[in-house]
Backbone bond lengths (Angstrom), bond angles and torsions (degrees), N, CA, C in turn:
res aa  C-N    CA-C-N  psi(-1)  N-CA   C-N-CA  omega(-1)  CA-C   N-CA-C  phi
1 M - - - 1.378 - - 1.487 108.33 -
2 F 1.373 118.31 141.98 1.500 125.35 179.41 1.403 106.53 -82.89
3 L 1.433 119.54 130.76 1.418 122.46 179.00 1.715 103.47 -115.69
4 S 1.322 116.53 117.00 1.341 124.47 -176.96 1.546 112.85 -65.39
5 R 1.313 121.07 144.94 1.408 123.33 177.29 1.545 110.69 -67.38
6 H 1.307 116.23 -22.82 1.461 119.86 -171.20 1.577 106.08 -110.09
7 M 1.290 109.31 154.85 1.582 112.99 172.97 1.596 105.97 -147.79
8 P 1.266 114.15 156.86 1.487 117.13 -178.66 1.551 107.45 -83.24
9 C 1.370 114.92 137.41 1.460 124.05 170.81 1.525 105.24 -62.15
10 E 1.422 119.85 128.71 1.410 120.91 179.05 1.550 110.93 -72.32
11 D 1.281 121.42 -15.95 1.512 122.05 -177.05 1.643 108.89 -94.46
12 C 1.322 116.89 -40.70 1.385 119.29 -176.76 1.446 120.53 -114.76
13 G 1.387 115.51 -15.58 1.411 120.40 175.15 1.606 115.89 88.72
14 V 1.308 115.63 -9.96 1.376 121.99 -175.03 1.580 105.20 -70.46
15 S 1.434 113.45 147.60 1.441 118.29 177.34 1.550 108.75 -77.47
16 V 1.290 113.05 132.03 1.585 117.06 179.29 1.574 108.60 -131.72
17 E 1.351 113.98 149.06 1.469 113.96 179.62 1.500 104.74 -74.20
18 R 1.312 115.22 142.93 1.460 122.48 -179.45 1.528 104.36 -59.56
19 A 1.219 126.91 -40.73 1.539 125.03 -175.89 1.513 110.24 -63.70
20 T 1.298 119.14 -28.74 1.489 120.35 -177.81 1.408 112.70 -110.43
21 A 1.316 122.96 12.21 1.466 127.67 -173.77 1.521 111.20 -59.21
22 E 1.423 118.31 -37.33 1.418 122.81 -170.78 1.602 107.63 -74.93
23 S 1.267 115.53 -20.33 1.507 119.47 -174.50 1.551 106.03 -97.58
24 H 1.220 123.09 -6.45 1.416 129.55 -174.99 1.612 108.26 -67.11
25 V 1.418 111.36 132.25 1.463 119.80 -179.47 1.534 103.04 -121.47
26 C 1.261 113.77 131.41 1.451 118.36 -179.36 1.537 115.96 -74.89
27 D 1.291 121.91 137.32 1.406 124.79 177.02 1.593 102.75 -76.81
28 P 1.368 112.85 130.63 1.483 115.43 -178.81 1.494 116.84 -59.27
29 A 1.403 118.62 -36.96 1.387 123.14 -178.34 1.639 103.59 -66.77
30 R 1.274 116.73 -48.49 1.500 121.05 -177.76 1.448 111.48 -60.18
31 L 1.307 115.46 -38.17 1.436 123.64 -177.89 1.535 107.42 -65.53
32 L 1.291 120.62 -45.70 1.530 124.75 174.98 1.502 109.56 -60.51
33 D 1.352 116.06 -50.04 1.536 115.03 -178.95 1.431 112.33 -58.16
34 F 1.331 119.70 -35.68 1.554 121.88 -175.00 1.455 108.62 -74.59
35 Q 1.348 117.43 -36.01 1.472 122.57 -176.43 1.644 108.15 -68.56
36 M 1.406 111.02 -36.40 1.469 118.27 -178.24 1.670 105.25 -72.02
37 F 1.247 114.37 -35.25 1.479 117.62 -175.13 1.559 106.01 -72.33
38 K 1.335 118.23 -36.67 1.474 119.32 178.45 1.653 110.39 -69.66
39 M 1.341 116.41 -24.38 1.372 119.12 -179.22 1.622 114.00 -96.25
40 R 1.349 120.28 8.87 1.366 125.93 -167.20 1.506 108.28 -59.28
41 D 1.351 126.09 -39.07 1.396 126.04 -176.23 1.515 109.16 -69.54
42 R 1.197 119.77 -40.19 1.467 124.17 178.03 1.504 111.92 -69.96
43 I 1.376 122.24 -35.80 1.347 127.00 176.09 1.548 110.87 -65.77
44 L 1.280 111.77 -39.96 1.569 116.39 -178.06 1.550 107.65 -67.62
45 R 1.453 114.01 -29.40 1.467 117.07 -176.05 1.553 111.27 -94.18
46 F 1.395 116.74 12.08 1.449 114.32 -172.93 1.453 111.86 -60.44
47 D 1.225 124.42 -48.03 1.503 128.52 -174.30 1.631 103.28 -54.42
48 D 1.293 117.83 -49.70 1.448 119.19 -175.79 1.577 114.00 -66.30
49 I 1.347 118.19 -35.69 1.401 127.76 171.29 1.487 112.26 -63.40
50 F 1.283 118.35 -44.21 1.487 124.12 179.67 1.517 110.94 -66.12
51 R 1.285 112.95 -47.54 1.515 119.87 173.64 1.412 115.53 -54.90
52 E 1.319 115.44 -41.38 1.460 121.30 176.04 1.539 109.08 -60.34
53 Y 1.352 113.41 -51.71 1.392 118.15 -178.50 1.512 112.12 -57.43
54 L 1.351 118.85 -41.63 1.425 123.61 -177.09 1.610 106.65 -66.62
55 D 1.282 123.41 -32.00 1.384 124.16 -175.68 1.493 111.10 -81.72
56 G 1.360 124.73 -11.36 1.408 130.03 177.08 1.591 105.04 -84.70
57 N 1.552 108.39 170.84 1.343 113.44 -174.27 1.601 113.04 -65.26
58 Q 1.260 120.59 -37.84 1.438 123.59 -176.84 1.581 108.51 -65.43
59 G 1.352 118.29 -42.34 1.372 124.20 175.61 1.493 115.39 -64.25
60 K 1.333 117.40 -40.61 1.410 120.03 173.92 1.518 114.95 -58.95
61 F 1.353 111.04 -42.78 1.514 122.45 176.93 1.543 108.77 -56.99
62 E 1.358 113.10 -52.71 1.401 118.12 -178.67 1.552 116.65 -56.20
63 V 1.304 112.07 -41.52 1.502 118.82 177.76 1.511 109.52 -65.02
64 W 1.415 119.37 -46.33 1.336 123.35 176.78 1.602 113.48 -57.03
65 L 1.234 111.46 -47.76 1.512 116.39 -178.77 1.520 108.43 -67.28
66 A 1.278 125.00 -39.61 1.451 123.52 174.80 1.461 112.92 -61.38
67 A 1.280 117.32 -44.01 1.526 123.58 175.80 1.513 113.45 -59.51
68 R 1.333 114.38 -43.88 1.440 122.33 175.48 1.582 112.16 -59.98
69 D 1.347 115.51 -42.42 1.392 122.02 -176.56 1.555 112.81 -69.52
70 V 1.327 113.17 -35.23 1.482 121.77 174.69 1.477 112.77 -63.69
71 R 1.449 112.28 -45.47 1.437 114.49 178.31 1.497 111.12 -66.76
72 R 1.227 125.16 -37.58 1.456 125.11 -176.42 1.557 110.08 -73.23
73 S 1.233 116.93 -26.78 1.534 118.96 -179.31 1.546 111.93 -89.00
74 G 1.324 114.70 -11.16 1.539 116.65 -178.78 1.473 113.03 -92.47
């Protein structure tokens, strides 16, 4: 089996040489981009997930509480 000289960093996804993998330091911007990439399906479903939350008991309570607080502060 052929073993590549490079491997992806598990945290940021950048290709690093196996020999220097232990000394690799993730670039913060690259790390954030990679985390967002891994969450893309959940991000795309955010509206549905949020709507489901608001339809549940906890969400209904939060909406009621927010409306009450707005009425009291106005």
